[in-house]
N, C-alpha and C positions, 0 to 999 in steps of 0.2 A: 363381202359381196359374193354371190353364189352363181353357179352356172344357169339357174333358171332365169336370173334377171338378164343374163346375157342373151338368151335366145328368144325372150319375150319382147314384144314391141308395143308401145302404148297406142300407137296410131293404127286404125284399121286399114289405112291406105298405104301401110309400109310393111314389107316383109323382110325378116331377119333370118338368114341361113348361117348357122355356126359351123365353121369348118374345124376349128379346135378352140381351146379355151382363150386364146390370144389372138383370134382371127375369125372375122365374120364378114358377110356381104349384106348390105342393106339395099333393098330394091324399093323405089317409089313408083306408085301407080301412074302418076301424071308426068309424062316425058318432059313437058314444057317447064313445069314447076321444078322438076328435078335439075334441069339445065339452069334455072335461075338460082336454085339452092347451091349448086356447085360453084356458080359464079363464072364470069368470063374468064376463059383460060384456066378454069378450075381454081381461081384465086381464093375462093372461101375455103376450099379443101386444103390448100397450101397453108393458109393461116392456121387451120386445125393442126396441121402436121408440125408447124413451127411452135405453137403454144403447148401442144400436148405430147410432143415427141413420139408421134406415131406415124404410120405410113398409110396415106388415103389415096386410092386409085380409082378413078371413075371410068366406067365403061357404059355407055347409053344412059339408062335411068338407074344404074346401080353403082355403088361405091364399095370397094373392098377396103377394110380397115383392119390393120394388124398393129400389135404393140403390147405394152403391158396392160393387163386385165382392167386395172382401175381407169387408165387413160382411154382405152378403147370404149369402155361404157360412158365415160364423160363425153366422147365425141358422139356416140349414138344419141345420148340424151339431147346434146346441143342441136344436132341435125334434125331429130324429131321435132324439137320445139320450133326450129326455123321453118321447117316444111309445113307445120301447122299454121304458122304465121302467113306463109305464102297462100295457103288454102283459104284463109280468111280475107284475102285481097290486099294484104300489106306487102310492102317491098322488104327485101333483105339487103342491107347496106353492110359495109365492113364493120361499122361500129356495132351493128346488131349481132354480128358473128362474134366479135370480141365479147360483148355482153353475155351472150349465150354460153360462151366458153367460161367466163368468170362464174356464172351461176351454176354450171354443171360442176365445176371444181369445188365450189363452195358447198354443193349438196353433199359431197363426200366427206367434207371437213366437219359437217354438223354432227353434233352428238345426237344418238338415237337410243331408244329403249332397247334392252338386250333382246326382247321377244319380237322386235319388228325389223323387217328388211328395209333397206333404203328404197326410196321411191324411184320407180323406173322412168318417171316423167317429170320434166321440170315444171315447177309451179312459181311463176313469176308475177308479181303485183303489176297491175296495169291501170292506166288512166286514159279513158275514152271520151272523145268528143265526136260530134258529127264529121268533123274534118280529119281528125288524126287519132290513132291509138298510139300510146308511149308505154313500153314495157320496161321494167327494171333492168339495168344492165350491170349492177353490182349487188351484192347482198346488203350494203348499206342503203342503197336506193330502194331496194325492196322493203326494207325496214321503214324507211322514210315515207314511202307511199302507204303503207299499212298504218303508220302513226297519223297520217293526214286524215284517214277515213275514221280513225278511232277517237282522236283527241280534239278538244276544241281550242287548245293553243299548242302549237308545236314549234319548237326551235330547231332549225337545220343549220349546223355550223360547220365550217371546214374550208379547205382551199378552193380557189377558183376551178371551174371546169368540172365539178363533181354533180352538176345538174340541180343543185338544191333550189336555185331561184326558178329555173325553167320548170321544174316538176311542181313547184308551188303555184305558178301561174296556171299550168295545166290542170291541177286539181281545182283551182278556183273557177276556172272555165267549165269544167265538168260539173261542179256544184250549181253553176248559173243555169246550165243546160237542163239539169235535172229539175230545177225549180226549187231546189234546196235552200237557196238564198236569192235575194231580190236584186243584188248588185255586187260588184267587185270594186274594192278600193285598193289602190296601189300607191305606196308611198316610199320615199327614200330621204334621208337626211342630205340636203344640199350643202355638204361641208365645204366644197370648193368655193362657193359664194357665200359662205358664212350664213346661209339661209336668208340673206338680204338681196333679194332677186330683183329689186326695183330698178337697178340701173340697167338691166337687160332689156332689149327691145321687145315689143309685142305684148300679147295678152298673157294671162297666167299659163295656159297650156303651152305657149310657145317659149316662155321663160324656163319652164321645168323640164321640157321634153329632152333636152341633152342629158340630164341626169338619170331619166327614166327609160332611155332607149332600150336597154336589155329587157325590161318588163314588156315594152311595146313589141319587141321581137318575138318573145314568147307567145304574147296574145294572138299575133297575126298567124303564128304557126298553128294555133289550136282552134281559132274562129276565122271564118271568112272575113276578108278585109272590109268589105261593105258593111257587114254586121258589126264589126268592131267600131267603125266610124259613126254608125247610127246609134250604138249603145253609148258612146262617149258623148255624143250631142244630147241624147235623152237623159244622161246622168246615171245610166245603168252601170256604166264602167266609169269610175272616177279616179283622176290621177292627181295627186297633189303632194307637195313637199311636207315633211313631217310637221313642221311648224303650224300648218293649217289643220292639224288634228285636235288642237287644244280646245277644250270646252264641249266637245262633241260626244254623243253616245252613239256607238256604231253598232246597230241591231240589223238582224236579218241580211247580214254581208259576210263576204269572204274578204279579209282584209290582210294585205301582205306588206310587211316592212322589210325592204331590202337593203343591204349595206348597213345593217344594224350595228355593227362594230363602231360606227362613226355617230352613235347617239351618245349624249351625255347620260348620267344617271337620272337627272330629272326628266330629260326627254323620254327615256325608256319607261319610266314609271307613269308618266303622262299618257304614253301610247298605250300600254298595257291595261290601264284603268279605264280606257274607252270601251272595252268589251261589252256588248249589250246582249240582249236576248237573241237566241238562234244566230249567233255570230260565230265565225271561225277565224282565228288569227294564226298567221304563219310568220315567223321571224326568221330571217336568213342573214348570215353574215360570217366573216372570217376573222376571228379574234387576232390573228397574226398580221392583219393588214389595217391597223387603226390609223387614221389620218388626222385625229384630233390634235389639238396643241399639246405640246409636252406638259406633262403633269396633270392632264385632265383624264380622269378615269373613264373608260369605256362603259356605257350603259349595258351593253350586251355582256361583257365579262362579268359585271356585277349581277346581272339577272341570272346568268347561268349558275352563279355561286349560291344565290339566294333561293332560286325557285326549282332547282333540278329534282327535289324530292316532293314538291307540291302535287298533291292528287289532281288529275285532269290535265297535267302538262307532260308533254313528251319532248325529250330532248335527243335528237339523233346527231351523232358526231361523224363527219366525213373524214377520211384520211387521203393521203396523196395517192394511195392504191385505188381509190374511188374515181379518179380523174377519168372522164370518158371523152375528152377532146383528143386531139392528136396525142399519140403516145409519148412524143417529145415533151409535152407540157408537163407530165408526170415527172420526167426526169428533171426538168428545169425547176420544179418545185422542191423536189428532194435535194437538189444542189444548194438552193437558197437556204432551206431549212438546215442542212448540215452546216453551212457557213454561219447562220445565226446561232446555232447551238454552240460552235466554237467561240464565237464573239461573247456570248453570255457567260460562257465558263471562264474565259480569260478575265472578264469584267469582275465576276465574282471572286476569283483568286487575287485580284489586285486590291480588293477591299480589305 
């Protein structure tokens, strides 16, 4: 990384004054947006300091940043991205700051051609609907969102809290708004009830709602509530347990299968072979959280083994470092994974 990148700024509404190689001052044109960018009591700048080991001090609409050259440039790229987000009318929450930092650090870790300089500006994949715009918060999310645009069948697998289901629903909502598909179909295997839902009270929607609540939550985040209700009534958004996919051909639709680790091999094959003309399928799940009876092989695990090299299919694997919920969630997942690893190793040695 060279001096030229340090003193240049990708935003026309931001000025950068270099004091020396490890210290510069960023000045933002809009005082109100600068205040939102820095956060209440400068909490966003404090987060930058903690994550990047830099010193960031605000004064009015300017911030003085000092530290290691790579870290200060990461801070500048993150702040420029977040300021641009504010200019577009979006808000900046703590999770957005965390995401911008992750992406800025990842940009430095990426391999580049020897003749090219690193980009001075963050480029993060986004999903936009009329109600909300979602930007990638980790490199894996970025790869996932680009895969959703590129491939007709995408597997998003990994631990809870990585955004794989939320982003899948957001992408489906975006496709519906664009007119790229005519409907959204959301499905989950109702393992807890053995897919025998007759004993539950109410109509089909009321029977399966408890199993599909995370999908509903994401839908309401991306589409106004009244439009969601009208779309469900009109059949434009369809929500059904996996068992009800049998015998259908799903064309001109965005189809999401969530919690796919709880499908059997036959269920997974049945679902994947429903793919029709102009359809997009997204399969999400966590292979480490299988709730099937002991000895029953997960259809998701088998599909990943069989289909990962098939043309037209993308597989994106999330890790615990991609968890974008509360930071404690990532540490909880790591603790459980470590315990499972010890347990599996002891079982292997006892054989």
